[in-house]
C-alpha positions in Angstrom: -105.2 -82.3 53.5 -102.7 -83.1 56.2 -102.8 -81.5 59.7 -99.7 -79.7 58.9 -101.1 -78.0 55.8 -104.4 -77.0 57.6 -102.3 -75.6 60.5 -100.1 -73.6 58.1 -103.2 -72.2 56.3 -104.8 -71.2 59.6 -101.7 -69.5 60.7 -101.3 -67.7 57.6 -105.0 -66.5 57.8 -104.4 -65.3 61.3 -101.4 -63.3 60.2 -103.4 -61.7 57.3 -106.3 -61.0 59.5 -104.1 -59.4 62.1 -102.4 -57.2 59.5 -105.7 -56.2 58.0 -107.0 -55.3 61.6 -103.9 -53.3 62.3 -104.1 -51.4 59.0 -107.8 -50.7 59.7 -107.0 -49.5 63.2 -104.3 -47.1 62.0 -106.5 -45.8 59.2 -109.4 -45.1 61.6 -107.1 -43.4 64.1 -105.4 -41.3 61.3 -109.0 -40.3 60.2 -110.1 -39.4 63.5 -106.9 -37.3 64.1 -107.6 -35.5 60.8 -111.2 -34.8 61.7 -110.2 -33.5 65.0 -107.7 -31.1 63.5 -110.1 -29.9 60.9 -112.7 -29.3 63.5 -110.4 -27.4 65.7 -109.2 -25.3 62.7 -112.8 -24.3 62.1 -113.4 -23.0 65.6 
């Protein structure tokens, strides 16, 4: 493989990982907000 191909694959992998991380982070924050709301509603 040429250096350009490797660099392109690496950049693509970084982008995908960043998107996955952002989605994971959003999901955790939403779950936490939901948990807090449910907990406060029970009190």
